[in-house]
N, C-alpha and C positions, 0 to 999 in steps of 0.2 A: 058506622056500626059501633054500638057501645061495647065496652070491654066484657061485660057479662055474657052478651050474645055471642061474641067472638070466641070466648072460652068454651061455650057449649058446642059451637061448630067444630072447634079443635077436638073436643072429646068425641063427637059423633064420627068425624072422619078417621081419627086414629083408631076408633073402635071398629070401624069397617075393615081397616087394614089389619088390625089385630085378630079379627075373626077368620080371615081368609086362610092364613097359613096353618093354624092348628086344625081347622076344618079339613083342609086337604090332607094333612099328615095322618089324621085319625081315620079318614074315610078310605084312603088308598088300600089299606089291608083287606077291605071287603071285596074289592074288585080285582085284586091280584090274580086269583085263579082264572077269572074270565079273560084277562089279558094274556096269561100264560097259555090258555087254550087256543085263543085266536092266532097267536104268533107261533104256536107249537114249540115252546122253549122249555128248557130244563129249569129246575128249582133255583139254580145259582143265578141265572139271568133274571128270573122272576124277582129274587130278593134284591137285585141291583136296582130295580124300579123304585123301591123304597129307600135303599141305602144311599144311592147316588144323590138324592134330594137332601137327606140328612147331612151327608158329608159336605156338600157344597154350602149349605147353610152354616154349619159349624166353622168351616174354614174361613169364610168371609165376614163373619159377624164383627169381630173386633176391628179389622182393617176398615170396613165401611163405617163403623162407629167413629173412627178417627177422621176419615174423609168427610163425614157429615159435620164434625166439629170444625173442620177447615173450610169446606165449601158451602155449608148451609144445610140444615136438616130437612127443610121442606124439599129442597132440590133432590137430595138423595132418596127421601121417602117417595117422592113423585116418580123418579126413575125406577125405583124398586117396584112400585105398583104397575108401572107400564111394562117392565120386563116380565113380571109375574103374570100379568093379564095376557100379553102377547104369546108367551110360551104355553100358557094354559089353552089358548085357542088353537095354537099350532099342534098341540097334542091330539086334538080331535081329528086332525088330518094325517096323523102318523100312519105310515105304511110299512115300517120296519121297527124291530125292537131297538135297534141302535139309534135310530132317530128319536124314538120315545125316551130312551135313557138320556140322550144329549139334551133334549128339551126339559127333562126332569132336573138336570144339572142347572140349566138356565132358571128354572123355577126356584131352585134352592138359592141361587145368587140373588134373585129378586126378593125372596123371603128374608135373606140376611139383611138386605138394605131396609126392609120394612121393620124387622125386629130391632135393628140397631138404631132406629130413629123414632119409632112410635112413642116409646116411653120418654125419650129425650124431649120430644115436642110437647108432650103432655106436661112434663116437669117444668119446661120453660114457660108454658102458658098459665100455669096455676101457681099462686103463692104457696109457701111452705105449709101454711095452716089448712090448706084445702087439698094438698097432694095425696094424702092417704086415701081420701074418699074417691078421687078420680082414678087412682091406681087400683083401688079395689074394684071399681066398675070395669076397668080395663081387664083385670084378672077374671072377672065374671064373664066377660065377653070371650076371653080365651077358652075358659072352661065350657062355654056354650058351644064353641066351635068343636072342641074335643068330644063333647057329648052328642051333638047332632050329626057329626061326621059319619059314624057307622050306620046310623038309622037312615039318613038321607041318601048316603052312598048306596046302601043296599036297596032302597026303594027305587032310585033312579036306574040302577043296574038291572033290576027286575022288570021295571015298566018299559024301559027304553034299551039302553046299552051302556057299557062302561064309559064310553066317550062323553055321554051326557053329563057326567060328574065334572069333567074338565070344562065343558061348555058352561055349566052353572058358575064355576069359579071365574071364567073369563067374563061372564055377564056381571057378576058382583065386582070384579076388578074394574070393569069399564065404568060402572056406577060410581065407584070410589074416585076414579080419575076425573070424572065430570065434576064432582064436589070439590076435589082438590083445586082445580084450576078456576072454579067458579067462586069458591068461598074461602079457601084456606090462605091466611097470611103467614109469612115466615116468622114463626115464633122462636126460631133457633138463632144460631150465631150468624153474624155477617161473614162474608168470605174473607179469609185471612191470607196474608202473604207468608205462607209457611211451607217448607219442603216436606213432602210425604216420604216416610221411611219405607222404601220399597224392599230393602234388604231385610229389615226387621219383619216386615209383613210376610215375606217369603219364608223366613225361618219359622215364624209363628204358624203359618198355614200348613207347612210341611209337618211340623210337630203335632198339630191338632189332627191332621189327616191320619198320621200313624197311630195316635191314641184312639181316635174314634173307630177307625177300621180295625185296629187291633182288638178292641173290645168286641166288635162284631164277630171276630174269629175265635174269641175265647171259648173254651179253655185250651185250644190248640197251641202248640209251642210257638208257631209263627205269630199268632195273635199276641201272646205274652211278650215275645221278643219285640214286636212292633210297638207295644205299649211302653216297654222299657226304652226303646230308641226315642219315642215321642217325649218321654219325661226328660231324657238327656237334651232333646231339642228345646224344650221349654227352659231348661237351665242355660243353654247357649243363648236363647232369645233374651232372657233376663240380663245376662252379662253384656250382650250387645246394646240393649236398650239403655243400660245404666251409663254408657259412655258417649252416646250421641246427643246432639243438641235438640232435635225434634223427634223424639221417639214415638212410635205408633201407640205404645202403652207406657205411660209414665210409671216407672217402678216405684216412685215415691208414694203413689196411691196405695200401695201395699205396705211399704216400709214405714211410712209416717202416719198412715191413716188406719188405725186399728178397726174402726167401724166398717170401713170399706172392705178390708181384708177378711175380717171375721164374718161379715154378712154374706160375702160371696162364698166363703167356705161353708157356712151354714146352709146356703142354698144348694151347693153341691151335695152335701150330706143328705139333705131332705129329699132331693130327687133320686139319689142313689138308693135310698131305703124305701121309698114309696111307689116308684114308677112300676116296678115289676109285680105289684100286688094284683092288679087286674089280670095280668098274664097267669099268675099262679092260681087265682081263684077261678078263672075261666076253665083251666084244665081240671081243677078239683070238682067244680060243679058239673061239668059234662061227663067226666070219667067216673068219679066216685059216687056222684049223686044221680047220674043218668039224666040230667036235664038237657033239653035241646038248646041250640045256640040262641034262639029268640028269648027264651025264658032266662037263660044265663045273662044275656045282655040287659034285660030289664032289671035283674037283681044288681048287677054291677053299676047300673045307672044311678043307684042311690048315692054313691060318693060324689060324682061330679054335680049332681043336682043340688046337693047341700052346699057345694063350693060356689055354685052360681048364686045361690040365695045369700050366703053369709060373707062372701068376699068383700062386697061394698061396705057392709057394716064393719068388718074387721079393719078395713082401710080407714074408715071414718074415725074409729076408736083410736087408731094409731096417730091421728092428728092431735088427740087430746092427751094420750098417755104415751110414754116412751115406747117406740116401736119394738125395741129389744125385749121388753117385758111381754108384749102381746105376741110377738113372734115365738118367743121361748115357750110361752103357754101353749101356743098352737103346736109346736114340735113335741111338747109333752103329751098332748092328746094323741098325736100321731104315733108316738112311741107306745102309748097305752094300747092303742088299737093293734099295733104290730105284736105286742106282747100277748094279747088275748088270742091272736091267730096261731100262736105256738101250740095251743091246746086243741087244734082241729082234730076231729076223728071222723070215721065214716058215718057216725050217728049224730054229728053236730046238726042242730036245728038251723033251718034257713033263717028264722027270725034272729038268731044270734049273729049270723053273718051279716044280715042287713043292718042291724043295730051297730055292729062294729064298723061297718063301712060308713055309716052316718058319723060315728065318732071320728074316723079318719078324715072324712070330708070336712068336719068342723076344724080338726087340727090343721089340715092343709090350708083351709080358708084363713085361719088366724095366723098362719105363718107367712104365706106367700106375699100378700099385698103389704103388710107392715114391714116385712124384710126388704121388699123393693123400695118402699118409702125410706127406710133407713139408708139404703145404698145411695139413692138419688139425692137425699138431703146431706149426705156426707161429703159431696164433691161440689166444686164450683161449676158455674154454667159452662165454662169452656171444656169440661170433661163429661158433659151429659151424654154425648154420643158413645164415648168409650164405656161409660158406666152401663148404659143400655145394652151395648154389645156384650159386655161381660155377663150380665144377667142371663141373656140368651145362651151364651156359651156354657155357663154352669148348668143350665137346664139340660142341654143336649148331652154334655159329657156325663152328667149324673144319670140320665135315662139309660145311656149305653152301659155305664158301669153297673147299674141295677140289674140289667138283663145279663151282663157278664157274670155277676156273682151268682145269679140263679142258675145259669147254665153250667157253671163250674161245679156247684154243689150237686146238681143232678147227674153230671158226668161221673163224679166221685161216688155218688150213691147208687146209680143205676147202670153206669157204663153207657153203651151205645144202644141198649135195648129200647124198644118201643113201649109206650104205656099200654099195658094190657092187664086183664083181671088177675093174672098170676103174679104181677109185680106191683099191684096197687099199694100194698103196704110199704114197699120200698119208695114209691113215689110220695106217699104221705109222709114218711120219715124224712125224706129229702126236703119236702115243702116246709116241714116244721123247723128243720135246721136253718133253712133260708130265713124264715121269720125270726128265729133266734138271733142270727147274725145281724139282720136289719134292725132289730130292737136294740142291740148293743151299740151299733153305729148311730142310731137315732139318739140314744142317751148321750153319746159324745157330742152330737149336734146341739142338744139342749145346753150343754156347758159352753160350747163355742158361741151359740146365739146369745146367751145371757151375759157372758163376760166380755162383750164388746164395749167400747168406750161410751159413756153416758152422754157427755156434752158434745153433740155433733157440731155446733157452731164453732167451738174452739178447734175442732179438727181441721176445718177448712183453712184456718189461718196458718197451719203448719205445712200446707202443700205448696 
């Protein structure tokens, strides 16, 4: 098989894997009420159907990235798809909520194995001059999963039942497994004789668990306390990693590699400021504008559709122009969109909202894949799994932080009251404050993104 054909196969298979997990995570929210009704459970248990998956994914991303660097990326990617597919199928047979949540945790573990290796496999298979393009295609596939999830999830739930969504995931997973064992060669590292840092992995996983779960409870005191403990745990993890021979995460990647450190920080800021936008506008459009869920969904679709179209182009451009410049320009567009949303009123035209969502879609397109390109090009081959895992971790923590900021401001602005006509103005003022905070954070993100190191090749020599 010639090299060109093999690279296309790698892109196709990793794209299949990269589609599965965002498709599942975005579609699950549509069917949660149906699951809650069938099992007759309260809202807390219903929320755990979604939260358990996110927690498991976040906890295991970096450890599995390291394991993939040691044992081989195709191996971990394959095991991840198998675990994800099997758990998806078993969900269709669930007869209790606790069995369902357990299987969602298994799904999250499989998802972490996929997230931690897909980008690493792509980066290994393609030379530096082509990476931006394929990472852009990968980003477009991820956004496709996020966009199609609610639509297909709702369609399948309405025409069949909620279990059919998991059956579809199992079918797509099985298709991916067939292609993996039929066509995919191991483009990752060969197996190394290196001890795995179990102690460091445990400290890291516990710290991430407290941070992510703490964000989900914010702004309650317990949630803020858990986030604080999680930050202390990260500090303890860094101290431990600095003194052992084979760390799960080489701290020098952050200490000596400005591009890697600042690019990950920029990603964290980007997701922290943009993820909750869909949530905020969904409430605004349905409560203040009186739109139904279907119309609201069609309006919100403007942003991911733009990201699907322009992410491959942005990635390709980042192969020709410094990724930090393209990514910083993208974050500037996102900041501009956030700034315009500060001026929302009850009379704001829908055209304004759609155009602004398109602007934010362009911003996220020109940030995400060039930023990922910068991260993967800033490290040596032996760190690709870790770098891939960090990208996923920044995304998940950023998403949870974004929602935590929104909920904190709403709690301060509105207290525990429900959104009703008599407090629409309070809701609107809270929303505008959130967009103001997001805008300020995004401006910081532009600075972080632009002032990373220019010469990536020189960075690799310092690690």
